[in-house]
N, CA and C atoms as a LAMMPS dump frame, in Angstrom:
ITEM: TIMESTEP
0
ITEM: NUMBER OF ATOMS
627
ITEM: BOX BOUNDS ff ff ff
-5.0000000000000000e+02 5.0000000000000000e+02
-5.0000000000000000e+02 5.0000000000000000e+02
-5.0000000000000000e+02 5.0000000000000000e+02
ITEM: ATOMS id mol type element x y z
1 1 1 N -54.256 18.083 -45.693
2 1 2 C -54.015 18.655 -44.407
3 1 3 C -54.171 18.11 -43.222
4 2 1 N -55.084 16.988 -43.134
5 2 2 C -55.013 15.967 -41.982
6 2 3 C -53.949 15.375 -41.993
7 3 1 N -53.522 14.661 -43.258
8 3 2 C -52.203 13.894 -43.204
9 3 3 C -50.985 14.634 -42.643
10 4 1 N -50.946 16.085 -43.219
11 4 2 C -49.779 16.87 -42.692
12 4 3 C -49.687 16.936 -41.031
13 5 1 N -50.896 17.115 -40.671
14 5 2 C -50.927 17.151 -39.004
15 5 3 C -50.669 16.108 -38.391
16 6 1 N -51.155 14.92 -38.857
17 6 2 C -50.674 13.579 -38.292
18 6 3 C -49.164 13.375 -38.444
19 7 1 N -48.586 13.813 -39.567
20 7 2 C -46.932 13.575 -39.473
21 7 3 C -46.453 14.344 -38.641
22 8 1 N -47.093 15.694 -38.614
23 8 2 C -46.282 16.678 -37.383
24 8 3 C -46.342 16.043 -36.106
25 9 1 N -47.458 15.487 -35.744
26 9 2 C -47.92 14.763 -34.393
27 9 3 C -46.85 13.577 -34.349
28 10 1 N -46.886 13.067 -35.275
29 10 2 C -45.904 11.71 -35.113
30 10 3 C -44.331 12.168 -35.17
31 11 1 N -43.939 13.056 -35.719
32 11 2 C -42.8 13.788 -35.472
33 11 3 C -42.288 14.373 -34.187
34 12 1 N -43.208 15.04 -33.601
35 12 2 C -43.223 15.407 -32.142
36 12 3 C -42.997 14.381 -31.232
37 13 1 N -43.917 13.438 -31.375
38 13 2 C -43.8 12.418 -30.506
39 13 3 C -42.541 11.64 -30.556
40 14 1 N -42.038 11.33 -31.762
41 14 2 C -40.588 10.779 -31.87
42 14 3 C -39.469 11.494 -31.178
43 15 1 N -39.816 12.817 -31.641
44 15 2 C -38.77 13.686 -30.934
45 15 3 C -38.547 13.666 -29.485
46 16 1 N -40.004 13.645 -28.97
47 16 2 C -40.028 13.403 -27.261
48 16 3 C -39.471 12.12 -26.962
49 17 1 N -39.862 11.061 -27.602
50 17 2 C -39.243 9.621 -27.185
51 17 3 C -37.778 9.664 -27.49
52 18 1 N -37.196 10.407 -28.597
53 18 2 C -35.776 10.426 -28.556
54 18 3 C -34.901 11.132 -27.454
55 19 1 N -35.622 12.256 -26.92
56 19 2 C -34.984 13.038 -25.82
57 19 3 C -35.312 12.373 -24.473
58 20 1 N -36.322 11.605 -24.525
59 20 2 C -36.516 10.682 -23.17
60 20 3 C -35.358 9.581 -23.163
61 21 1 N -35.106 8.778 -24.233
62 21 2 C -34.066 8.046 -24.281
63 21 3 C -32.68 8.63 -23.96
64 22 1 N -32.488 9.806 -24.467
65 22 2 C -31.183 10.513 -24.137
66 22 3 C -30.926 10.753 -22.878
67 23 1 N -31.993 11.138 -22.272
68 23 2 C -32.108 11.519 -20.716
69 23 3 C -31.791 10.263 -20.068
70 24 1 N -32.103 9.201 -20.308
71 24 2 C -31.909 8.059 -19.668
72 24 3 C -30.496 7.449 -19.757
73 25 1 N -30.188 7.402 -21.111
74 25 2 C -28.643 7.072 -21.104
75 25 3 C -27.697 7.943 -20.441
76 26 1 N -27.837 9.26 -20.342
77 26 2 C -27.021 10.337 -19.614
78 26 3 C -27.244 10.035 -18.344
79 27 1 N -28.435 9.77 -17.56
80 27 2 C -28.724 9.334 -16.201
81 27 3 C -27.871 8.324 -15.925
82 28 1 N -27.761 7.189 -16.835
83 28 2 C -27.062 5.877 -16.436
84 28 3 C -25.529 6.339 -16.381
85 29 1 N -25.1 7.2 -17.257
86 29 2 C -23.826 7.287 -17.223
87 29 3 C -23.341 8.172 -16.129
88 30 1 N -24.222 8.977 -15.555
89 30 2 C -23.794 10.022 -14.527
90 30 3 C -24.223 9.233 -12.926
91 31 1 N -24.662 8.156 -13.09
92 31 2 C -25.201 7.53 -11.753
93 31 3 C -24.201 7.386 -10.745
94 32 1 N -24.567 6.726 -9.498
95 32 2 C -23.376 6.488 -8.683
96 32 3 C -22.216 5.662 -9.333
97 33 1 N -22.746 5.036 -10.08
98 33 2 C -21.568 4.142 -10.577
99 33 3 C -20.653 4.682 -11.913
100 34 1 N -20.873 6.082 -12.041
101 34 2 C -20.195 6.784 -12.782
102 34 3 C -18.7 6.496 -12.912
103 35 1 N -18.033 5.658 -14.028
104 35 2 C -16.828 5.502 -13.86
105 35 3 C -15.864 6.724 -13.6
106 36 1 N -16.378 8.051 -14.055
107 36 2 C -15.529 9.035 -14.076
108 36 3 C -15.462 9.534 -12.476
109 37 1 N -16.249 9.068 -11.648
110 37 2 C -16.248 9.54 -10.64
111 37 3 C -15.282 8.647 -9.569
112 38 1 N -14.38 9.114 -8.552
113 38 2 C -13.675 8.139 -7.866
114 38 3 C -14.521 7.341 -6.995
115 39 1 N -14.176 6.07 -6.856
116 39 2 C -14.868 5.067 -6.112
117 39 3 C -13.96 4.832 -4.823
118 40 1 N -12.842 5.32 -4.731
119 40 2 C -11.903 5.147 -3.412
120 40 3 C -10.9 6.149 -3.263
121 41 1 N -10.586 6.409 -2.128
122 41 2 C -9.812 7.576 -1.72
123 41 3 C -8.339 7.428 -2.491
124 42 1 N -7.799 8.561 -3.009
125 42 2 C -6.547 8.222 -3.677
126 42 3 C -5.565 7.536 -2.728
127 43 1 N -4.529 7.209 -3.497
128 43 2 C -3.32 6.414 -2.894
129 43 3 C -2.797 7.222 -1.736
130 44 1 N -2.505 8.619 -2.078
131 44 2 C -1.774 9.489 -0.94
132 44 3 C -2.456 9.62 0.163
133 45 1 N -3.802 9.276 0.23
134 45 2 C -4.535 9.433 1.433
135 45 3 C -4.581 8.308 2.399
136 46 1 N -4.058 7.287 1.903
137 46 2 C -3.942 5.973 2.557
138 46 3 C -3.112 6.167 3.986
139 47 1 N -3.665 5.477 5.081
140 47 2 C -2.911 5.478 6.198
141 47 3 C -2.507 4.221 6.791
142 48 1 N -1.401 4.061 7.506
143 48 2 C -1.034 2.828 8.234
144 48 3 C -2.317 1.981 8.81
145 49 1 N -3.399 2.693 9.392
146 49 2 C -4.668 2.175 10.039
147 49 3 C -5.5 1.596 9.23
148 50 1 N -5.3 1.763 7.951
149 50 2 C -6.377 1.122 6.939
150 50 3 C -6.262 -0.422 7.149
151 51 1 N -7.336 -1.114 6.987
152 51 2 C -7.272 -2.554 7.232
153 51 3 C -8.076 -2.978 6.041
154 52 1 N -7.877 -2.544 4.777
155 52 2 C -8.411 -3.07 3.221
156 52 3 C -7.838 -4.256 2.96
157 53 1 N -8.545 -5.169 2.186
158 53 2 C -8.189 -6.327 1.738
159 53 3 C -7.043 -6.022 0.611
160 54 1 N -6.113 -6.95 0.445
161 54 2 C -5.106 -6.873 -0.455
162 54 3 C -5.598 -7.229 -2.088
163 55 1 N -5.137 -6.451 -3.044
164 55 2 C -5.623 -6.704 -4.419
165 55 3 C -4.908 -7.942 -4.877
166 56 1 N -5.716 -8.499 -5.839
167 56 2 C -4.897 -9.557 -6.56
168 56 3 C -4.499 -9.443 -7.965
169 57 1 N -3.631 -10.35 -8.646
170 57 2 C -3.082 -9.859 -9.835
171 57 3 C -4.092 -10.242 -10.839
172 58 1 N -4.12 -9.928 -11.917
173 58 2 C -4.905 -10.417 -13.199
174 58 3 C -5.137 -11.775 -13.086
175 59 1 N -3.917 -12.405 -13.052
176 59 2 C -3.944 -13.879 -13.37
177 59 3 C -4.384 -14.639 -12.281
178 60 1 N -4.378 -14.002 -10.878
179 60 2 C -4.949 -14.909 -9.731
180 60 3 C -3.962 -15.634 -9.377
181 61 1 N -2.735 -15.744 -9.831
182 61 2 C -1.608 -16.729 -9.394
183 61 3 C -0.882 -16.018 -8.504
184 62 1 N 0.027 -16.923 -7.499
185 62 2 C 0.863 -16.307 -6.697
186 62 3 C 0.275 -15.392 -5.489
187 63 1 N 0.896 -14.947 -4.53
188 63 2 C 0.492 -14.14 -3.44
189 63 3 C -0.369 -12.953 -3.569
190 64 1 N -1.245 -12.537 -3.104
191 64 2 C -1.752 -11.153 -3.317
192 64 3 C -1.06 -9.966 -3.589
193 65 1 N -1.178 -9.032 -4.211
194 65 2 C -0.411 -7.757 -4.454
195 65 3 C -0.555 -6.989 -3.109
196 66 1 N 0.39 -6.617 -2.59
197 66 2 C 0.266 -5.515 -1.507
198 66 3 C 0.144 -4.164 -2.151
199 67 1 N -1.016 -3.488 -1.624
200 67 2 C -1.257 -2.189 -2.246
201 67 3 C 0.03 -0.974 -2.084
202 68 1 N 0.353 -0.663 -2.923
203 68 2 C 1.376 0.281 -3.061
204 68 3 C 0.867 1.9 -3.328
205 69 1 N 1.682 2.865 -2.813
206 69 2 C 1.233 4.11 -2.86
207 69 3 C 1.973 5.243 -4.035
208 70 1 N 3.175 4.35 -4.482
209 70 2 C 3.762 5.191 -5.424
210 70 3 C 4.757 4.064 -6.367
211 71 1 N 5.35 4.515 -7.701
212 71 2 C 6.248 3.746 -8.368
213 71 3 C 7.521 4.551 -8.491
214 72 1 N 8.661 4.052 -8.375
215 72 2 C 9.831 4.838 -8.29
216 72 3 C 10.929 4.035 -9.248
217 73 1 N 11.654 4.895 -10.028
218 73 2 C 12.745 4.183 -10.689
219 73 3 C 14.031 3.713 -9.78
220 74 1 N 13.929 4.262 -8.604
221 74 2 C 15.079 3.888 -7.755
222 74 3 C 14.804 4.078 -6.238
223 75 1 N 15.159 3.532 -5.424
224 75 2 C 14.905 4.068 -3.655
225 75 3 C 15.234 5.402 -3.776
226 76 1 N 14.459 6.311 -3.059
227 76 2 C 14.542 7.619 -2.721
228 76 3 C 15.781 7.995 -2.022
229 77 1 N 16.069 9.296 -2.085
230 77 2 C 17.383 9.633 -1.272
231 77 3 C 16.89 9.498 0.308
232 78 1 N 17.768 9.296 1.168
233 78 2 C 17.615 9.019 2.626
234 78 3 C 17.099 7.528 2.935
235 79 1 N 17.33 6.746 1.675
236 79 2 C 16.948 5.257 2.075
237 79 3 C 18.211 4.267 1.707
238 80 1 N 18.358 3.348 2.381
239 80 2 C 19.566 2.572 2.337
240 80 3 C 18.962 1.028 2.085
241 81 1 N 19.793 0.448 1.254
242 81 2 C 19.359 -1.123 0.872
243 81 3 C 19.631 -2.055 1.901
244 82 1 N 18.862 -3.003 1.917
245 82 2 C 18.813 -4.187 2.924
246 82 3 C 18.758 -5.347 2.046
247 83 1 N 19.929 -6.159 1.469
248 83 2 C 19.785 -6.955 0.678
249 83 3 C 19.601 -6.221 -0.679
250 84 1 N 19.133 -6.991 -1.52
251 84 2 C 19.083 -6.381 -3.099
252 84 3 C 17.606 -5.816 -3.305
253 85 1 N 16.381 -6.348 -2.526
254 85 2 C 15.197 -5.998 -3.104
255 85 3 C 14.387 -5.242 -2.085
256 86 1 N 15.157 -4.682 -0.996
257 86 2 C 14.245 -3.822 0.245
258 86 3 C 15.071 -2.425 0.524
259 87 1 N 14.463 -1.357 0.631
260 87 2 C 15.218 -0.286 1.229
261 87 3 C 14.293 0.336 2.277
262 88 1 N 15.149 0.894 3.368
263 88 2 C 14.536 1.307 4.455
264 88 3 C 15.09 2.864 4.744
265 89 1 N 14.502 3.547 5.798
266 89 2 C 14.931 4.708 6.104
267 89 3 C 16.522 4.827 6.596
268 90 1 N 17.277 5.684 6.046
269 90 2 C 18.769 5.951 6.562
270 90 3 C 18.764 6.899 7.626
271 91 1 N 17.722 6.99 8.38
272 91 2 C 17.77 8.321 9.705
273 91 3 C 18.315 7.387 10.85
274 92 1 N 18.825 8.037 11.772
275 92 2 C 19.209 7.576 13.127
276 92 3 C 18.059 7.239 14.055
277 93 1 N 17.04 8.125 13.764
278 93 2 C 15.854 8.097 14.858
279 93 3 C 14.534 8.082 13.989
280 94 1 N 13.72 7.157 14.014
281 94 2 C 12.486 7.378 13.421
282 94 3 C 11.478 7.888 14.604
283 95 1 N 10.786 8.89 14.352
284 95 2 C 9.659 9.478 15.217
285 95 3 C 8.645 8.449 15.834
286 96 1 N 8.196 8.405 16.817
287 96 2 C 7.085 7.401 17.277
288 96 3 C 6.117 8.234 18.204
289 97 1 N 5.206 8.033 18.039
290 97 2 C 3.864 8.501 19.03
291 97 3 C 2.949 7.472 19.221
292 98 1 N 2.005 7.805 20.026
293 98 2 C 0.946 6.903 20.608
294 98 3 C -0.01 6.376 19.29
295 99 1 N -0.197 5.12 19.348
296 99 2 C -0.674 4.705 18.199
297 99 3 C -2.147 4.398 18.337
298 100 1 N -2.795 4.302 19.571
299 100 2 C -3.93 3.948 19.675
300 100 3 C -4.412 2.524 19.744
301 101 1 N -3.492 1.616 19.48
302 101 2 C -3.677 0.085 19.38
303 101 3 C -3.917 -0.456 20.709
304 102 1 N -4.601 -1.311 20.884
305 102 2 C -5.021 -2.146 22.102
306 102 3 C -3.681 -3.106 22.53
307 103 1 N -3.312 -3.534 21.291
308 103 2 C -2.072 -4.497 21.548
309 103 3 C -0.9 -3.904 22.464
310 104 1 N -0.489 -4.433 23.584
311 104 2 C 0.818 -3.695 24.27
312 104 3 C 1.959 -3.55 23.624
313 105 1 N 2.147 -4.335 22.656
314 105 2 C 3.294 -4.462 22.077
315 105 3 C 3.275 -3.257 20.923
316 106 1 N 2.113 -2.78 20.67
317 106 2 C 2.132 -1.882 19.472
318 106 3 C 1.772 -0.296 20.153
319 107 1 N 2.056 -0.22 21.384
320 107 2 C 1.528 1.043 22.067
321 107 3 C 1.954 2.135 21.313
322 108 1 N 3.2 2.336 20.819
323 108 2 C 3.898 3.46 19.926
324 108 3 C 3.968 3.247 18.534
325 109 1 N 3.837 4.08 17.599
326 109 2 C 3.957 4.018 16.213
327 109 3 C 4.847 4.945 15.687
328 110 1 N 5.736 4.263 14.707
329 110 2 C 6.725 5.268 13.831
330 110 3 C 6.429 5.117 12.354
331 111 1 N 5.765 5.956 11.899
332 111 2 C 5.449 5.68 10.431
333 111 3 C 6.534 6.116 9.487
334 112 1 N 6.887 4.866 8.323
335 112 2 C 7.674 5.195 7.444
336 112 3 C 7.405 4.13 6.291
337 113 1 N 7.737 4.589 5.106
338 113 2 C 7.426 3.855 4.096
339 113 3 C 8.419 2.797 3.757
340 114 1 N 7.89 1.679 3.21
341 114 2 C 8.796 0.596 2.997
342 114 3 C 8.796 0.55 1.296
343 115 1 N 10.139 0.367 0.658
344 115 2 C 10.539 0.476 -0.674
345 115 3 C 10.89 -0.884 -1.21
346 116 1 N 10.269 -1.56 -2.12
347 116 2 C 10.625 -3.112 -2.422
348 116 3 C 10.78 -2.894 -3.852
349 117 1 N 11.73 -3.745 -4.47
350 117 2 C 11.748 -3.97 -5.812
351 117 3 C 10.421 -4.556 -6.404
352 118 1 N 10.241 -4.025 -7.548
353 118 2 C 9.037 -4.483 -8.462
354 118 3 C 9.3 -5.962 -8.659
355 119 1 N 8.205 -6.727 -8.477
356 119 2 C 8.377 -8.263 -8.852
357 119 3 C 8.645 -9.039 -7.634
358 120 1 N 9.187 -8.422 -6.662
359 120 2 C 9.705 -9.244 -5.302
360 120 3 C 8.661 -9.752 -4.216
361 121 1 N 8.668 -10.722 -3.583
362 121 2 C 7.964 -10.994 -2.524
363 121 3 C 9.07 -11.04 -1.086
364 122 1 N 8.524 -10.286 -0.317
365 122 2 C 9.698 -10.095 0.736
366 122 3 C 8.975 -10.284 1.967
367 123 1 N 9.46 -11.043 2.932
368 123 2 C 9.047 -11.736 4.338
369 123 3 C 10.05 -10.551 5.275
370 124 1 N 9.178 -9.866 6.03
371 124 2 C 9.811 -9.059 7.163
372 124 3 C 9.31 -9.501 8.372
373 125 1 N 10.187 -9.768 9.384
374 125 2 C 9.98 -10.076 10.67
375 125 3 C 10.642 -9.418 11.893
376 126 1 N 10.508 -9.369 13.067
377 126 2 C 10.981 -8.644 14.146
378 126 3 C 11.993 -9.851 14.502
379 127 1 N 13.246 -9.419 15.164
380 127 2 C 14.069 -10.483 15.556
381 127 3 C 13.466 -11.507 16.651
382 128 1 N 14.176 -12.703 16.905
383 128 2 C 13.568 -13.486 17.98
384 128 3 C 14.001 -12.576 19.264
385 129 1 N 12.903 -13.108 20.181
386 129 2 C 12.721 -12.192 21.502
387 129 3 C 12.228 -10.873 21.385
388 130 1 N 11.701 -10.468 20.296
389 130 2 C 11.274 -9.139 20.031
390 130 3 C 9.753 -9.357 19.745
391 131 1 N 9.218 -10.638 19.505
392 131 2 C 7.788 -10.846 19.054
393 131 3 C 6.573 -10.137 20.033
394 132 1 N 6.966 -10.083 21.463
395 132 2 C 6.327 -9.278 22.199
396 132 3 C 6.602 -7.85 22.477
397 133 1 N 7.436 -7.385 21.878
398 133 2 C 7.698 -5.936 21.903
399 133 3 C 7.591 -5.051 20.659
400 134 1 N 7.335 -5.716 19.462
401 134 2 C 7.274 -4.723 18.282
402 134 3 C 6.664 -5.51 17.27
403 135 1 N 6.054 -4.75 16.376
404 135 2 C 4.971 -4.956 15.208
405 135 3 C 5.278 -4.416 14.11
406 136 1 N 4.906 -4.904 12.924
407 136 2 C 5.062 -4.179 11.589
408 136 3 C 3.978 -4.488 10.77
409 137 1 N 3.864 -3.518 9.658
410 137 2 C 2.697 -3.618 8.777
411 137 3 C 2.874 -2.466 7.873
412 138 1 N 2.554 -3.167 6.498
413 138 2 C 2.684 -2.092 5.26
414 138 3 C 1.563 -2.51 4.393
415 139 1 N 0.909 -1.545 3.774
416 139 2 C 0.038 -1.811 2.622
417 139 3 C -1.42 -1.896 3.168
418 140 1 N -1.554 -1.433 4.477
419 140 2 C -3.146 -1.633 5.169
420 140 3 C -3.782 -2.94 5.161
421 141 1 N -3.054 -4.205 4.992
422 141 2 C -3.527 -5.473 4.815
423 141 3 C -3.825 -6.09 5.77
424 142 1 N -3.752 -5.558 7.092
425 142 2 C -4.3 -6.247 8.124
426 142 3 C -3.676 -5.547 9.337
427 143 1 N -3.741 -6.232 10.539
428 143 2 C -3.504 -5.653 11.868
429 143 3 C -2.089 -5.746 11.951
430 144 1 N -1.343 -4.941 12.655
431 144 2 C 0.283 -5.013 12.985
432 144 3 C 0.406 -6.382 13.307
433 145 1 N 1.671 -7.211 13.08
434 145 2 C 1.916 -8.246 13.2
435 145 3 C 3.565 -8.198 13.37
436 146 1 N 4.001 -9.269 14.081
437 146 2 C 5.483 -9.609 14.324
438 146 3 C 6.196 -10.152 12.975
439 147 1 N 5.174 -10.772 12.191
440 147 2 C 5.923 -11.011 10.692
441 147 3 C 4.747 -10.597 9.358
442 148 1 N 5.372 -10.071 8.527
443 148 2 C 4.585 -9.396 7.551
444 148 3 C 5.022 -9.925 6.246
445 149 1 N 4.424 -10.066 5.092
446 149 2 C 4.736 -10.583 3.673
447 149 3 C 4.306 -9.315 2.692
448 150 1 N 5.165 -8.59 1.917
449 150 2 C 4.795 -7.622 1.108
450 150 3 C 5.141 -8.227 -0.202
451 151 1 N 4.191 -8.186 -1.127
452 151 2 C 4.274 -8.716 -2.54
453 151 3 C 4.318 -7.533 -3.425
454 152 1 N 5.28 -7.058 -3.99
455 152 2 C 5.643 -5.896 -4.713
456 152 3 C 5.373 -6.495 -6.167
457 153 1 N 3.852 -6.282 -6.776
458 153 2 C 3.668 -6.886 -8.075
459 153 3 C 4.27 -5.99 -9.035
460 154 1 N 4.65 -6.566 -10.122
461 154 2 C 5.025 -5.789 -11.265
462 154 3 C 4.121 -4.963 -11.799
463 155 1 N 4.63 -3.527 -11.914
464 155 2 C 3.411 -2.474 -12.526
465 155 3 C 3.17 -2.616 -13.919
466 156 1 N 1.93 -2.08 -14.214
467 156 2 C 1.434 -2.278 -15.503
468 156 3 C 2.505 -1.7 -16.607
469 157 1 N 2.802 -2.381 -17.571
470 157 2 C 3.863 -1.933 -18.504
471 157 3 C 5.244 -2.164 -18.085
472 158 1 N 5.399 -2.533 -16.558
473 158 2 C 6.56 -2.827 -16.231
474 158 3 C 7.653 -1.802 -16.099
475 159 1 N 7.382 -0.621 -16.211
476 159 2 C 8.279 0.553 -15.996
477 159 3 C 8.86 0.791 -14.741
478 160 1 N 8.071 0.577 -13.582
479 160 2 C 8.407 0.915 -12.434
480 160 3 C 9.483 -0.152 -11.739
481 161 1 N 10.696 0.302 -11.516
482 161 2 C 11.54 -0.431 -10.702
483 161 3 C 11.521 -0.938 -9.458
484 162 1 N 10.66 0.019 -8.664
485 162 2 C 10.481 0.079 -7.009
486 162 3 C 8.985 0.455 -6.899
487 163 1 N 8.455 -0.161 -5.998
488 163 2 C 7.1 0.341 -5.35
489 163 3 C 7.245 0.701 -3.879
490 164 1 N 6.433 1.653 -3.464
491 164 2 C 6.406 2.379 -2.216
492 164 3 C 5.194 1.906 -1.429
493 165 1 N 5.438 1.611 -0.125
494 165 2 C 4.098 1.229 0.673
495 165 3 C 4.059 1.935 2.133
496 166 1 N 3.054 2.296 2.2
497 166 2 C 2.624 3.102 3.473
498 166 3 C 2.502 1.897 4.83
499 167 1 N 3.138 2.46 5.713
500 167 2 C 3.079 1.722 6.971
501 167 3 C 4.112 2.307 8.084
502 168 1 N 4.682 0.991 8.533
503 168 2 C 5.551 1.508 9.489
504 168 3 C 5.906 0.434 10.787
505 169 1 N 6.343 0.727 11.777
506 169 2 C 6.742 -0.054 12.996
507 169 3 C 5.899 0.368 14.216
508 170 1 N 5.438 -0.533 14.832
509 170 2 C 4.919 -0.394 16.17
510 170 3 C 5.837 -0.884 17.423
511 171 1 N 5.913 -0.272 18.487
512 171 2 C 6.773 -0.909 19.625
513 171 3 C 5.975 -0.559 20.854
514 172 1 N 6.497 -1.678 21.972
515 172 2 C 6.031 -1.345 23.233
516 172 3 C 6.382 -0.092 23.809
517 173 1 N 7.591 0.267 23.529
518 173 2 C 8.454 1.375 24.041
519 173 3 C 9.576 1.541 23.061
520 174 1 N 9.965 2.848 23.307
521 174 2 C 11.136 3.351 22.24
522 174 3 C 12.308 2.599 22.22
523 175 1 N 12.84 2 21.222
524 175 2 C 13.932 1.169 21.145
525 175 3 C 14.792 1.042 19.77
526 176 1 N 15.703 0.175 20.018
527 176 2 C 16.492 0.058 18.742
528 176 3 C 16.117 -1.562 18.13
529 177 1 N 15.264 -1.453 17.236
530 177 2 C 14.541 -2.709 16.903
531 177 3 C 15.185 -3.597 15.634
532 178 1 N 15.769 -4.565 15.992
533 178 2 C 16.263 -5.498 14.922
534 178 3 C 15.234 -6.075 13.867
535 179 1 N 15.359 -5.815 12.679
536 179 2 C 14.305 -6.537 11.735
537 179 3 C 15.272 -7.407 10.792
538 180 1 N 14.495 -8.556 10.607
539 180 2 C 14.989 -9.52 9.614
540 180 3 C 14.351 -9.653 8.438
541 181 1 N 15.016 -9.586 7.242
542 181 2 C 14.319 -9.241 5.852
543 181 3 C 14.665 -10.551 4.92
544 182 1 N 13.845 -11.212 4.422
545 182 2 C 14.07 -12.52 3.617
546 182 3 C 13.456 -12.211 2.254
547 183 1 N 14.423 -12.307 1.182
548 183 2 C 13.82 -12.132 -0.146
549 183 3 C 14.721 -13.013 -1.1
550 184 1 N 14.202 -13.698 -1.978
551 184 2 C 14.817 -14.392 -3.235
552 184 3 C 15.741 -15.288 -2.574
553 185 1 N 15.603 -16.034 -1.412
554 185 2 C 16.6 -16.883 -0.696
555 185 3 C 17.596 -16.307 0.143
556 186 1 N 17.538 -14.901 0.062
557 186 2 C 18.654 -14.131 1.05
558 186 3 C 17.926 -13.649 2.167
559 187 1 N 18.74 -13.668 3.442
560 187 2 C 18.16 -12.948 4.519
561 187 3 C 19.136 -11.986 5.107
562 188 1 N 18.523 -10.937 5.576
563 188 2 C 19.543 -9.939 6.169
564 188 3 C 18.949 -9.357 7.076
565 189 1 N 19.614 -8.817 8.047
566 189 2 C 19.319 -7.944 9.287
567 189 3 C 19.402 -6.58 9.264
568 190 1 N 18.539 -5.64 9.629
569 190 2 C 18.973 -4.197 9.987
570 190 3 C 18.373 -4.007 11.328
571 191 1 N 19.037 -2.78 11.827
572 191 2 C 18.35 -2.203 13.22
573 191 3 C 17.805 -0.885 12.679
574 192 1 N 16.953 -0.539 13.289
575 192 2 C 16.134 0.832 13.162
576 192 3 C 15.709 1.344 14.624
577 193 1 N 16.224 2.743 14.569
578 193 2 C 16.075 3.271 15.963
579 193 3 C 14.649 3.814 15.911
580 194 1 N 13.775 3.333 16.789
581 194 2 C 12.117 3.542 16.664
582 194 3 C 11.97 4.74 17.997
583 195 1 N 11.855 6.036 17.907
584 195 2 C 11.9 6.897 18.956
585 195 3 C 13.185 7.141 19.749
586 196 1 N 14.373 6.413 19.33
587 196 2 C 15.845 6.589 20.127
588 196 3 C 16.77 5.984 19.088
589 197 1 N 17.774 6.326 19.16
590 197 2 C 18.703 6.046 18.028
591 197 3 C 19.354 4.632 18.62
592 198 1 N 19.907 3.943 17.601
593 198 2 C 20.701 2.655 18.028
594 198 3 C 21.931 2.939 18.52
595 199 1 N 22.612 2.102 19.128
596 199 2 C 24.061 2.644 19.866
597 199 3 C 25.042 2.878 18.762
598 200 1 N 25.123 1.966 17.743
599 200 2 C 25.983 2.106 16.638
600 200 3 C 25.084 2.119 15.168
601 201 1 N 25.795 2.344 14.3
602 201 2 C 25.184 2.547 12.741
603 201 3 C 25.323 1.051 12.409
604 202 1 N 23.922 0.642 12.041
605 202 2 C 24.16 -0.757 11.797
606 202 3 C 24.086 -0.817 10.219
607 203 1 N 25.001 -1.858 9.951
608 203 2 C 25.109 -1.967 8.281
609 203 3 C 24.384 -3.294 8.28
610 204 1 N 23.38 -3.636 7.188
611 204 2 C 22.776 -4.78 6.849
612 204 3 C 23.798 -5.827 6.693
613 205 1 N 23.584 -7.171 7.191
614 205 2 C 24.348 -8.141 6.926
615 205 3 C 23.349 -9.551 6.886
616 206 1 N 24.225 -10.367 6.357
617 206 2 C 23.463 -11.778 6.018
618 206 3 C 23.376 -12.269 7.547
619 207 1 N 22.14 -12.931 7.835
620 207 2 C 21.859 -13.663 8.983
621 207 3 C 22.379 -15.189 8.696
622 208 1 N 23.261 -15.669 9.83
623 208 2 C 23.7 -16.977 9.657
624 208 3 C 23.212 -17.862 10.55
625 209 1 N 22.449 -17.46 11.418
626 209 2 C 21.749 -18.441 12.322
627 209 3 C 20.257 -17.862 12.706
């Protein structure tokens, strides 16, 4: 009888300990570090004002990956190619509004997505004599600048052919802004109407000087 009572007490104690261990495990799985809980905002909530640090590739080699918001099989409708690796909006006028930036060259902001071929590293800059009148930026990797580099890292699995980046152009005042795009040894120039249309429809062409 005493032996049976002792066994029952031991069983209850073991069950209680097992329940405690299970509670600890569940607590650890659902804590603030729960991998099921989002630790950052979804990509589609990103804004050009974000100033987050760029991600780096798993290998750590080459320039850091510019954060993208979408992977595409081809440039979307309403976009035109500049060279072979970049696509920009094919609209006569990109709407511009007050940016809130302190930089006089970035008083107005026109939001537009940049589309880059996966695996490419692209340099974009405003044309000479425009450095004090326009700024660029995509991927939320820093303050608007006259020259930016976008690294469209190859996506996992290598299925995506093109990547889209949030950002746009800042200007001191509405203008037809000439941009110079360099990728894989080729340099092209394209004009974009920021808040006002360009006088003529510009066709991207190689820069010779």
